[in-house]
PDB file with SEQRES, HELIX, SHEET and CRYST1 records, atoms N, CA, C and O in Angstrom:
SEQRES   1 A   75  MET PRO LYS THR TYR LEU VAL PRO PRO ALA PRO PRO GLN          
SEQRES   2 A   75  ASN GLU GLY LYS THR VAL ALA ALA TRP THR PHE SER ALA          
SEQRES   3 A   75  LEU VAL LEU LEU GLY ALA ILE LEU PHE ALA LEU GLY MET          
SEQRES   4 A   75  VAL THR GLY GLN SER VAL LEU LEU LEU VAL GLY ILE GLY          
SEQRES   5 A   75  ALA VAL VAL LEU ALA ILE VAL VAL GLY PHE ILE LEU ARG          
SEQRES   6 A   75  THR ALA GLY PHE GLY GLN LYS VAL LYS ARG                      
HELIX    1 AA1 VAL A   19  THR A   41  1                                  23    
HELIX    2 AA2 SER A   44  LEU A   64  1                                  21    
HELIX    3 AA3 ARG A   65  PHE A   69  3                                   5    
CRYST1    1.000    1.000    1.000  90.00  90.00  90.00 P 1           1          
ATOM      1  N   MET A   1     -12.537   8.164  43.370  1.00  0.00           N  
ATOM      2  CA  MET A   1     -11.430   7.474  42.762  1.00  0.00           C  
ATOM      3  C   MET A   1     -10.868   8.345  41.637  1.00  0.00           C  
ATOM      4  O   MET A   1     -11.590   8.670  40.695  1.00  0.00           O  
ATOM      5  N   PRO A   2      -9.613   8.720  41.721  1.00  0.00           N  
ATOM      6  CA  PRO A   2      -9.034   9.584  40.676  1.00  0.00           C  
ATOM      7  C   PRO A   2      -8.790   8.797  39.387  1.00  0.00           C  
ATOM      8  O   PRO A   2      -8.404   7.628  39.407  1.00  0.00           O  
ATOM      9  N   LYS A   3      -9.022   9.464  38.298  1.00  0.00           N  
ATOM     10  CA  LYS A   3      -8.771   8.836  37.003  1.00  0.00           C  
ATOM     11  C   LYS A   3      -7.358   9.195  36.564  1.00  0.00           C  
ATOM     12  O   LYS A   3      -6.975  10.365  36.539  1.00  0.00           O  
ATOM     13  N   THR A   4      -6.615   8.196  36.229  1.00  0.00           N  
ATOM     14  CA  THR A   4      -5.265   8.433  35.720  1.00  0.00           C  
ATOM     15  C   THR A   4      -5.175   7.869  34.312  1.00  0.00           C  
ATOM     16  O   THR A   4      -5.758   6.829  34.004  1.00  0.00           O  
ATOM     17  N   TYR A   5      -4.459   8.549  33.492  1.00  0.00           N  
ATOM     18  CA  TYR A   5      -4.297   8.137  32.111  1.00  0.00           C  
ATOM     19  C   TYR A   5      -2.814   7.984  31.822  1.00  0.00           C  
ATOM     20  O   TYR A   5      -1.986   8.773  32.279  1.00  0.00           O  
ATOM     21  N   LEU A   6      -2.506   6.967  31.065  1.00  0.00           N  
ATOM     22  CA  LEU A   6      -1.134   6.780  30.636  1.00  0.00           C  
ATOM     23  C   LEU A   6      -0.870   7.639  29.410  1.00  0.00           C  
ATOM     24  O   LEU A   6      -1.757   7.867  28.587  1.00  0.00           O  
ATOM     25  N   VAL A   7       0.340   8.099  29.308  1.00  0.00           N  
ATOM     26  CA  VAL A   7       0.737   8.856  28.133  1.00  0.00           C  
ATOM     27  C   VAL A   7       0.813   7.877  26.962  1.00  0.00           C  
ATOM     28  O   VAL A   7       1.410   6.808  27.090  1.00  0.00           O  
ATOM     29  N   PRO A   8       0.217   8.227  25.828  1.00  0.00           N  
ATOM     30  CA  PRO A   8       0.274   7.295  24.694  1.00  0.00           C  
ATOM     31  C   PRO A   8       1.710   7.138  24.203  1.00  0.00           C  
ATOM     32  O   PRO A   8       2.517   8.059  24.327  1.00  0.00           O  
ATOM     33  N   PRO A   9       2.024   5.977  23.648  1.00  0.00           N  
ATOM     34  CA  PRO A   9       3.392   5.767  23.162  1.00  0.00           C  
ATOM     35  C   PRO A   9       3.689   6.663  21.968  1.00  0.00           C  
ATOM     36  O   PRO A   9       2.783   7.105  21.262  1.00  0.00           O  
ATOM     37  N   ALA A  10       4.953   6.916  21.759  1.00  0.00           N  
ATOM     38  CA  ALA A  10       5.368   7.761  20.640  1.00  0.00           C  
ATOM     39  C   ALA A  10       5.071   7.050  19.322  1.00  0.00           C  
ATOM     40  O   ALA A  10       5.213   5.831  19.230  1.00  0.00           O  
ATOM     41  N   PRO A  11       4.663   7.801  18.307  1.00  0.00           N  
ATOM     42  CA  PRO A  11       4.403   7.165  17.013  1.00  0.00           C  
ATOM     43  C   PRO A  11       5.711   6.685  16.383  1.00  0.00           C  
ATOM     44  O   PRO A  11       6.789   7.143  16.760  1.00  0.00           O  
ATOM     45  N   PRO A  12       5.615   5.768  15.429  1.00  0.00           N  
ATOM     46  CA  PRO A  12       6.834   5.300  14.764  1.00  0.00           C  
ATOM     47  C   PRO A  12       7.556   6.458  14.080  1.00  0.00           C  
ATOM     48  O   PRO A  12       6.925   7.391  13.583  1.00  0.00           O  
ATOM     49  N   GLN A  13       8.853   6.386  14.061  1.00  0.00           N  
ATOM     50  CA  GLN A  13       9.645   7.475  13.495  1.00  0.00           C  
ATOM     51  C   GLN A  13       9.581   7.524  11.969  1.00  0.00           C  
ATOM     52  O   GLN A  13       9.837   8.572  11.375  1.00  0.00           O  
ATOM     53  N   ASN A  14       9.246   6.414  11.334  1.00  0.00           N  
ATOM     54  CA  ASN A  14       9.229   6.417   9.874  1.00  0.00           C  
ATOM     55  C   ASN A  14       7.917   6.943   9.299  1.00  0.00           C  
ATOM     56  O   ASN A  14       7.816   7.120   8.085  1.00  0.00           O  
ATOM     57  N   GLU A  15       6.922   7.195  10.127  1.00  0.00           N  
ATOM     58  CA  GLU A  15       5.630   7.742   9.717  1.00  0.00           C  
ATOM     59  C   GLU A  15       4.975   6.930   8.606  1.00  0.00           C  
ATOM     60  O   GLU A  15       4.219   7.474   7.801  1.00  0.00           O  
ATOM     61  N   GLY A  16       5.260   5.644   8.561  1.00  0.00           N  
ATOM     62  CA  GLY A  16       4.662   4.796   7.546  1.00  0.00           C  
ATOM     63  C   GLY A  16       5.366   4.824   6.204  1.00  0.00           C  
ATOM     64  O   GLY A  16       4.913   4.183   5.255  1.00  0.00           O  
ATOM     65  N   LYS A  17       6.467   5.554   6.107  1.00  0.00           N  
ATOM     66  CA  LYS A  17       7.206   5.638   4.842  1.00  0.00           C  
ATOM     67  C   LYS A  17       8.175   4.465   4.764  1.00  0.00           C  
ATOM     68  O   LYS A  17       9.363   4.602   5.053  1.00  0.00           O  
ATOM     69  N   THR A  18       7.652   3.319   4.372  1.00  0.00           N  
ATOM     70  CA  THR A  18       8.447   2.103   4.318  1.00  0.00           C  
ATOM     71  C   THR A  18       8.556   1.621   2.879  1.00  0.00           C  
ATOM     72  O   THR A  18       7.845   2.095   1.992  1.00  0.00           O  
ATOM     73  N   VAL A  19       9.452   0.677   2.667  1.00  0.00           N  
ATOM     74  CA  VAL A  19       9.619   0.102   1.331  1.00  0.00           C  
ATOM     75  C   VAL A  19       8.316  -0.548   0.870  1.00  0.00           C  
ATOM     76  O   VAL A  19       7.922  -0.411  -0.288  1.00  0.00           O  
ATOM     77  N   ALA A  20       7.657  -1.251   1.778  1.00  0.00           N  
ATOM     78  CA  ALA A  20       6.399  -1.911   1.418  1.00  0.00           C  
ATOM     79  C   ALA A  20       5.337  -0.884   1.018  1.00  0.00           C  
ATOM     80  O   ALA A  20       4.610  -1.089   0.046  1.00  0.00           O  
ATOM     81  N   ALA A  21       5.249   0.203   1.754  1.00  0.00           N  
ATOM     82  CA  ALA A  21       4.240   1.224   1.455  1.00  0.00           C  
ATOM     83  C   ALA A  21       4.526   1.931   0.133  1.00  0.00           C  
ATOM     84  O   ALA A  21       3.613   2.150  -0.664  1.00  0.00           O  
ATOM     85  N   TRP A  22       5.779   2.286  -0.103  1.00  0.00           N  
ATOM     86  CA  TRP A  22       6.130   2.965  -1.352  1.00  0.00           C  
ATOM     87  C   TRP A  22       5.925   2.055  -2.557  1.00  0.00           C  
ATOM     88  O   TRP A  22       5.439   2.500  -3.597  1.00  0.00           O  
ATOM     89  N   THR A  23       6.291   0.788  -2.420  1.00  0.00           N  
ATOM     90  CA  THR A  23       6.099  -0.157  -3.519  1.00  0.00           C  
ATOM     91  C   THR A  23       4.615  -0.348  -3.807  1.00  0.00           C  
ATOM     92  O   THR A  23       4.192  -0.339  -4.963  1.00  0.00           O  
ATOM     93  N   PHE A  24       3.830  -0.521  -2.750  1.00  0.00           N  
ATOM     94  CA  PHE A  24       2.384  -0.676  -2.910  1.00  0.00           C  
ATOM     95  C   PHE A  24       1.786   0.548  -3.601  1.00  0.00           C  
ATOM     96  O   PHE A  24       1.002   0.410  -4.540  1.00  0.00           O  
ATOM     97  N   SER A  25       2.152   1.736  -3.142  1.00  0.00           N  
ATOM     98  CA  SER A  25       1.590   2.969  -3.712  1.00  0.00           C  
ATOM     99  C   SER A  25       1.973   3.137  -5.176  1.00  0.00           C  
ATOM    100  O   SER A  25       1.140   3.518  -5.999  1.00  0.00           O  
ATOM    101  N   ALA A  26       3.228   2.856  -5.502  1.00  0.00           N  
ATOM    102  CA  ALA A  26       3.681   3.016  -6.885  1.00  0.00           C  
ATOM    103  C   ALA A  26       2.967   2.042  -7.819  1.00  0.00           C  
ATOM    104  O   ALA A  26       2.568   2.417  -8.921  1.00  0.00           O  
ATOM    105  N   LEU A  27       2.806   0.798  -7.383  1.00  0.00           N  
ATOM    106  CA  LEU A  27       2.134  -0.185  -8.233  1.00  0.00           C  
ATOM    107  C   LEU A  27       0.645   0.116  -8.385  1.00  0.00           C  
ATOM    108  O   LEU A  27       0.083  -0.085  -9.462  1.00  0.00           O  
ATOM    109  N   VAL A  28       0.007   0.588  -7.331  1.00  0.00           N  
ATOM    110  CA  VAL A  28      -1.410   0.959  -7.441  1.00  0.00           C  
ATOM    111  C   VAL A  28      -1.569   2.159  -8.374  1.00  0.00           C  
ATOM    112  O   VAL A  28      -2.503   2.200  -9.175  1.00  0.00           O  
ATOM    113  N   LEU A  29      -0.669   3.128  -8.276  1.00  0.00           N  
ATOM    114  CA  LEU A  29      -0.724   4.285  -9.172  1.00  0.00           C  
ATOM    115  C   LEU A  29      -0.534   3.855 -10.623  1.00  0.00           C  
ATOM    116  O   LEU A  29      -1.258   4.307 -11.509  1.00  0.00           O  
ATOM    117  N   LEU A  30       0.441   2.981 -10.861  1.00  0.00           N  
ATOM    118  CA  LEU A  30       0.665   2.474 -12.213  1.00  0.00           C  
ATOM    119  C   LEU A  30      -0.569   1.734 -12.724  1.00  0.00           C  
ATOM    120  O   LEU A  30      -0.977   1.921 -13.870  1.00  0.00           O  
ATOM    121  N   GLY A  31      -1.158   0.901 -11.881  1.00  0.00           N  
ATOM    122  CA  GLY A  31      -2.361   0.174 -12.278  1.00  0.00           C  
ATOM    123  C   GLY A  31      -3.521   1.106 -12.580  1.00  0.00           C  
ATOM    124  O   GLY A  31      -4.271   0.878 -13.529  1.00  0.00           O  
ATOM    125  N   ALA A  32      -3.675   2.152 -11.781  1.00  0.00           N  
ATOM    126  CA  ALA A  32      -4.761   3.107 -12.012  1.00  0.00           C  
ATOM    127  C   ALA A  32      -4.561   3.872 -13.319  1.00  0.00           C  
ATOM    128  O   ALA A  32      -5.519   4.129 -14.048  1.00  0.00           O  
ATOM    129  N   ILE A  33      -3.317   4.230 -13.608  1.00  0.00           N  
ATOM    130  CA  ILE A  33      -3.035   4.937 -14.862  1.00  0.00           C  
ATOM    131  C   ILE A  33      -3.319   4.034 -16.058  1.00  0.00           C  
ATOM    132  O   ILE A  33      -3.936   4.462 -17.033  1.00  0.00           O  
ATOM    133  N   LEU A  34      -2.867   2.785 -15.979  1.00  0.00           N  
ATOM    134  CA  LEU A  34      -3.123   1.852 -17.078  1.00  0.00           C  
ATOM    135  C   LEU A  34      -4.620   1.596 -17.250  1.00  0.00           C  
ATOM    136  O   LEU A  34      -5.117   1.524 -18.374  1.00  0.00           O  
ATOM    137  N   PHE A  35      -5.329   1.461 -16.143  1.00  0.00           N  
ATOM    138  CA  PHE A  35      -6.777   1.259 -16.207  1.00  0.00           C  
ATOM    139  C   PHE A  35      -7.457   2.469 -16.847  1.00  0.00           C  
ATOM    140  O   PHE A  35      -8.344   2.313 -17.686  1.00  0.00           O  
ATOM    141  N   ALA A  36      -7.044   3.664 -16.453  1.00  0.00           N  
ATOM    142  CA  ALA A  36      -7.639   4.880 -17.019  1.00  0.00           C  
ATOM    143  C   ALA A  36      -7.346   4.991 -18.513  1.00  0.00           C  
ATOM    144  O   ALA A  36      -8.220   5.366 -19.295  1.00  0.00           O  
ATOM    145  N   LEU A  37      -6.122   4.668 -18.907  1.00  0.00           N  
ATOM    146  CA  LEU A  37      -5.802   4.692 -20.339  1.00  0.00           C  
ATOM    147  C   LEU A  37      -6.637   3.668 -21.101  1.00  0.00           C  
ATOM    148  O   LEU A  37      -7.068   3.922 -22.226  1.00  0.00           O  
ATOM    149  N   GLY A  38      -6.859   2.527 -20.492  1.00  0.00           N  
ATOM    150  CA  GLY A  38      -7.711   1.524 -21.122  1.00  0.00           C  
ATOM    151  C   GLY A  38      -9.144   1.996 -21.271  1.00  0.00           C  
ATOM    152  O   GLY A  38      -9.803   1.691 -22.265  1.00  0.00           O  
ATOM    153  N   MET A  39      -9.633   2.743 -20.282  1.00  0.00           N  
ATOM    154  CA  MET A  39     -10.993   3.283 -20.370  1.00  0.00           C  
ATOM    155  C   MET A  39     -11.094   4.336 -21.476  1.00  0.00           C  
ATOM    156  O   MET A  39     -12.064   4.363 -22.233  1.00  0.00           O  
ATOM    157  N   VAL A  40     -10.087   5.196 -21.557  1.00  0.00           N  
ATOM    158  CA  VAL A  40     -10.130   6.287 -22.532  1.00  0.00           C  
ATOM    159  C   VAL A  40      -9.978   5.755 -23.954  1.00  0.00           C  
ATOM    160  O   VAL A  40     -10.694   6.178 -24.862  1.00  0.00           O  
ATOM    161  N   THR A  41      -9.037   4.822 -24.145  1.00  0.00           N  
ATOM    162  CA  THR A  41      -8.780   4.322 -25.493  1.00  0.00           C  
ATOM    163  C   THR A  41      -9.691   3.169 -25.889  1.00  0.00           C  
ATOM    164  O   THR A  41      -9.755   2.809 -27.064  1.00  0.00           O  
ATOM    165  N   GLY A  42     -10.393   2.589 -24.929  1.00  0.00           N  
ATOM    166  CA  GLY A  42     -11.294   1.483 -25.232  1.00  0.00           C  
ATOM    167  C   GLY A  42     -10.589   0.152 -25.428  1.00  0.00           C  
ATOM    168  O   GLY A  42     -11.155  -0.766 -26.022  1.00  0.00           O  
ATOM    169  N   GLN A  43      -9.371   0.036 -24.941  1.00  0.00           N  
ATOM    170  CA  GLN A  43      -8.619  -1.213 -25.072  1.00  0.00           C  
ATOM    171  C   GLN A  43      -8.800  -2.047 -23.809  1.00  0.00           C  
ATOM    172  O   GLN A  43      -8.366  -1.668 -22.721  1.00  0.00           O  
ATOM    173  N   SER A  44      -9.443  -3.176 -23.982  1.00  0.00           N  
ATOM    174  CA  SER A  44      -9.707  -4.025 -22.819  1.00  0.00           C  
ATOM    175  C   SER A  44      -8.435  -4.647 -22.261  1.00  0.00           C  
ATOM    176  O   SER A  44      -8.387  -5.013 -21.087  1.00  0.00           O  
ATOM    177  N   VAL A  45      -7.407  -4.769 -23.090  1.00  0.00           N  
ATOM    178  CA  VAL A  45      -6.137  -5.328 -22.603  1.00  0.00           C  
ATOM    179  C   VAL A  45      -5.539  -4.408 -21.536  1.00  0.00           C  
ATOM    180  O   VAL A  45      -5.051  -4.880 -20.509  1.00  0.00           O  
ATOM    181  N   LEU A  46      -5.576  -3.113 -21.776  1.00  0.00           N  
ATOM    182  CA  LEU A  46      -5.054  -2.169 -20.782  1.00  0.00           C  
ATOM    183  C   LEU A  46      -5.882  -2.194 -19.505  1.00  0.00           C  
ATOM    184  O   LEU A  46      -5.339  -2.048 -18.410  1.00  0.00           O  
ATOM    185  N   LEU A  47      -7.178  -2.377 -19.635  1.00  0.00           N  
ATOM    186  CA  LEU A  47      -8.029  -2.498 -18.450  1.00  0.00           C  
ATOM    187  C   LEU A  47      -7.595  -3.683 -17.596  1.00  0.00           C  
ATOM    188  O   LEU A  47      -7.447  -3.563 -16.380  1.00  0.00           O  
ATOM    189  N   LEU A  48      -7.396  -4.813 -18.237  1.00  0.00           N  
ATOM    190  CA  LEU A  48      -7.008  -6.018 -17.509  1.00  0.00           C  
ATOM    191  C   LEU A  48      -5.604  -5.902 -16.923  1.00  0.00           C  
ATOM    192  O   LEU A  48      -5.352  -6.374 -15.814  1.00  0.00           O  
ATOM    193  N   VAL A  49      -4.700  -5.283 -17.655  1.00  0.00           N  
ATOM    194  CA  VAL A  49      -3.341  -5.087 -17.136  1.00  0.00           C  
ATOM    195  C   VAL A  49      -3.373  -4.149 -15.932  1.00  0.00           C  
ATOM    196  O   VAL A  49      -2.646  -4.364 -14.962  1.00  0.00           O  
ATOM    197  N   GLY A  50      -4.194  -3.126 -15.984  1.00  0.00           N  
ATOM    198  CA  GLY A  50      -4.331  -2.217 -14.846  1.00  0.00           C  
ATOM    199  C   GLY A  50      -4.882  -2.910 -13.621  1.00  0.00           C  
ATOM    200  O   GLY A  50      -4.388  -2.706 -12.512  1.00  0.00           O  
ATOM    201  N   ILE A  51      -5.905  -3.731 -13.813  1.00  0.00           N  
ATOM    202  CA  ILE A  51      -6.463  -4.495 -12.691  1.00  0.00           C  
ATOM    203  C   ILE A  51      -5.423  -5.468 -12.151  1.00  0.00           C  
ATOM    204  O   ILE A  51      -5.289  -5.643 -10.940  1.00  0.00           O  
ATOM    205  N   GLY A  52      -4.689  -6.099 -13.065  1.00  0.00           N  
ATOM    206  CA  GLY A  52      -3.634  -7.025 -12.649  1.00  0.00           C  
ATOM    207  C   GLY A  52      -2.541  -6.335 -11.855  1.00  0.00           C  
ATOM    208  O   GLY A  52      -2.006  -6.910 -10.908  1.00  0.00           O  
ATOM    209  N   ALA A  53      -2.202  -5.107 -12.231  1.00  0.00           N  
ATOM    210  CA  ALA A  53      -1.173  -4.366 -11.502  1.00  0.00           C  
ATOM    211  C   ALA A  53      -1.632  -4.037 -10.087  1.00  0.00           C  
ATOM    212  O   ALA A  53      -0.831  -4.073  -9.153  1.00  0.00           O  
ATOM    213  N   VAL A  54      -2.902  -3.720  -9.920  1.00  0.00           N  
ATOM    214  CA  VAL A  54      -3.419  -3.430  -8.578  1.00  0.00           C  
ATOM    215  C   VAL A  54      -3.428  -4.694  -7.721  1.00  0.00           C  
ATOM    216  O   VAL A  54      -3.071  -4.651  -6.544  1.00  0.00           O  
ATOM    217  N   VAL A  55      -3.831  -5.807  -8.305  1.00  0.00           N  
ATOM    218  CA  VAL A  55      -3.808  -7.076  -7.563  1.00  0.00           C  
ATOM    219  C   VAL A  55      -2.373  -7.443  -7.208  1.00  0.00           C  
ATOM    220  O   VAL A  55      -2.102  -7.897  -6.096  1.00  0.00           O  
ATOM    221  N   LEU A  56      -1.453  -7.248  -8.150  1.00  0.00           N  
ATOM    222  CA  LEU A  56      -0.037  -7.507  -7.886  1.00  0.00           C  
ATOM    223  C   LEU A  56       0.482  -6.611  -6.768  1.00  0.00           C  
ATOM    224  O   LEU A  56       1.283  -7.047  -5.942  1.00  0.00           O  
ATOM    225  N   ALA A  57       0.029  -5.362  -6.739  1.00  0.00           N  
ATOM    226  CA  ALA A  57       0.449  -4.438  -5.682  1.00  0.00           C  
ATOM    227  C   ALA A  57       0.020  -4.942  -4.312  1.00  0.00           C  
ATOM    228  O   ALA A  57       0.781  -4.852  -3.349  1.00  0.00           O  
ATOM    229  N   ILE A  58      -1.184  -5.465  -4.221  1.00  0.00           N  
ATOM    230  CA  ILE A  58      -1.671  -5.994  -2.943  1.00  0.00           C  
ATOM    231  C   ILE A  58      -0.813  -7.169  -2.496  1.00  0.00           C  
ATOM    232  O   ILE A  58      -0.422  -7.251  -1.331  1.00  0.00           O  
ATOM    233  N   VAL A  59      -0.523  -8.070  -3.414  1.00  0.00           N  
ATOM    234  CA  VAL A  59       0.270  -9.256  -3.077  1.00  0.00           C  
ATOM    235  C   VAL A  59       1.698  -8.866  -2.697  1.00  0.00           C  
ATOM    236  O   VAL A  59       2.221  -9.331  -1.684  1.00  0.00           O  
ATOM    237  N   VAL A  60       2.325  -8.018  -3.501  1.00  0.00           N  
ATOM    238  CA  VAL A  60       3.710  -7.609  -3.229  1.00  0.00           C  
ATOM    239  C   VAL A  60       3.791  -6.815  -1.928  1.00  0.00           C  
ATOM    240  O   VAL A  60       4.721  -7.010  -1.146  1.00  0.00           O  
ATOM    241  N   GLY A  61       2.844  -5.935  -1.688  1.00  0.00           N  
ATOM    242  CA  GLY A  61       2.836  -5.177  -0.436  1.00  0.00           C  
ATOM    243  C   GLY A  61       2.722  -6.072   0.776  1.00  0.00           C  
ATOM    244  O   GLY A  61       3.404  -5.858   1.778  1.00  0.00           O  
ATOM    245  N   PHE A  62       1.857  -7.082   0.690  1.00  0.00           N  
ATOM    246  CA  PHE A  62       1.703  -8.025   1.801  1.00  0.00           C  
ATOM    247  C   PHE A  62       2.981  -8.832   2.013  1.00  0.00           C  
ATOM    248  O   PHE A  62       3.408  -9.038   3.150  1.00  0.00           O  
ATOM    249  N   ILE A  63       3.588  -9.286   0.924  1.00  0.00           N  
ATOM    250  CA  ILE A  63       4.829 -10.062   1.039  1.00  0.00           C  
ATOM    251  C   ILE A  63       5.943  -9.213   1.641  1.00  0.00           C  
ATOM    252  O   ILE A  63       6.674  -9.684   2.512  1.00  0.00           O  
ATOM    253  N   LEU A  64       6.080  -7.976   1.192  1.00  0.00           N  
ATOM    254  CA  LEU A  64       7.123  -7.105   1.741  1.00  0.00           C  
ATOM    255  C   LEU A  64       6.875  -6.800   3.215  1.00  0.00           C  
ATOM    256  O   LEU A  64       7.814  -6.733   4.008  1.00  0.00           O  
ATOM    257  N   ARG A  65       5.614  -6.618   3.576  1.00  0.00           N  
ATOM    258  CA  ARG A  65       5.310  -6.344   4.982  1.00  0.00           C  
ATOM    259  C   ARG A  65       5.658  -7.533   5.861  1.00  0.00           C  
ATOM    260  O   ARG A  65       6.236  -7.368   6.935  1.00  0.00           O  
ATOM    261  N   THR A  66       5.310  -8.728   5.410  1.00  0.00           N  
ATOM    262  CA  THR A  66       5.621  -9.913   6.213  1.00  0.00           C  
ATOM    263  C   THR A  66       7.116 -10.219   6.207  1.00  0.00           C  
ATOM    264  O   THR A  66       7.608 -10.889   7.114  1.00  0.00           O  
ATOM    265  N   ALA A  67       7.847  -9.738   5.199  1.00  0.00           N  
ATOM    266  CA  ALA A  67       9.295  -9.943   5.153  1.00  0.00           C  
ATOM    267  C   ALA A  67      10.037  -8.938   6.031  1.00  0.00           C  
ATOM    268  O   ALA A  67      11.257  -9.027   6.173  1.00  0.00           O  
ATOM    269  N   GLY A  68       9.323  -7.992   6.618  1.00  0.00           N  
ATOM    270  CA  GLY A  68       9.947  -7.047   7.528  1.00  0.00           C  
ATOM    271  C   GLY A  68      10.240  -5.684   6.940  1.00  0.00           C  
ATOM    272  O   GLY A  68      10.927  -4.879   7.568  1.00  0.00           O  
ATOM    273  N   PHE A  69       9.735  -5.406   5.746  1.00  0.00           N  
ATOM    274  CA  PHE A  69       9.984  -4.117   5.113  1.00  0.00           C  
ATOM    275  C   PHE A  69       8.844  -3.131   5.316  1.00  0.00           C  
ATOM    276  O   PHE A  69       8.829  -2.066   4.699  1.00  0.00           O  
ATOM    277  N   GLY A  70       7.895  -3.472   6.170  1.00  0.00           N  
ATOM    278  CA  GLY A  70       6.753  -2.601   6.420  1.00  0.00           C  
ATOM    279  C   GLY A  70       6.807  -1.992   7.802  1.00  0.00           C  
ATOM    280  O   GLY A  70       7.822  -2.054   8.494  1.00  0.00           O  
ATOM    281  N   GLN A  71       5.690  -1.402   8.185  1.00  0.00           N  
ATOM    282  CA  GLN A  71       5.560  -0.801   9.512  1.00  0.00           C  
ATOM    283  C   GLN A  71       5.677  -1.885  10.579  1.00  0.00           C  
ATOM    284  O   GLN A  71       5.121  -2.973  10.432  1.00  0.00           O  
ATOM    285  N   LYS A  72       6.392  -1.587  11.636  1.00  0.00           N  
ATOM    286  CA  LYS A  72       6.535  -2.545  12.729  1.00  0.00           C  
ATOM    287  C   LYS A  72       5.184  -2.731  13.413  1.00  0.00           C  
ATOM    288  O   LYS A  72       4.491  -1.759  13.710  1.00  0.00           O  
ATOM    289  N   VAL A  73       4.821  -3.977  13.659  1.00  0.00           N  
ATOM    290  CA  VAL A  73       3.537  -4.306  14.268  1.00  0.00           C  
ATOM    291  C   VAL A  73       3.710  -4.382  15.776  1.00  0.00           C  
ATOM    292  O   VAL A  73       4.609  -5.056  16.280  1.00  0.00           O  
ATOM    293  N   LYS A  74       2.836  -3.680  16.489  1.00  0.00           N  
ATOM    294  CA  LYS A  74       2.864  -3.741  17.954  1.00  0.00           C  
ATOM    295  C   LYS A  74       2.003  -4.906  18.390  1.00  0.00           C  
ATOM    296  O   LYS A  74       0.842  -5.008  17.994  1.00  0.00           O  
ATOM    297  N   ARG A  75       2.560  -5.779  19.200  1.00  0.00           N  
ATOM    298  CA  ARG A  75       1.805  -6.945  19.666  1.00  0.00           C  
ATOM    299  C   ARG A  75       1.660  -6.905  21.146  1.00  0.00           C  
ATOM    300  O   ARG A  75       1.053  -7.802  21.731  1.00  0.00           O  
TER     301      ARG A  75                                                      
END                                                                             
């Protein structure tokens, strides 16, 4: 019995560079910077704001993805 393989589908043209991805990345970077500054300066407020920014990034990224600004989902 010969084995046949289908050609895989072409990858998305945007390569994952979507509004949701850029927003998520920017907010996580901002949160990491604030967290690091809080660690260096010893200010717990900056630590909490940094953690909050990362949590906000997760929520905003999910909302943008479900609103259609993310990578198209293959079903």
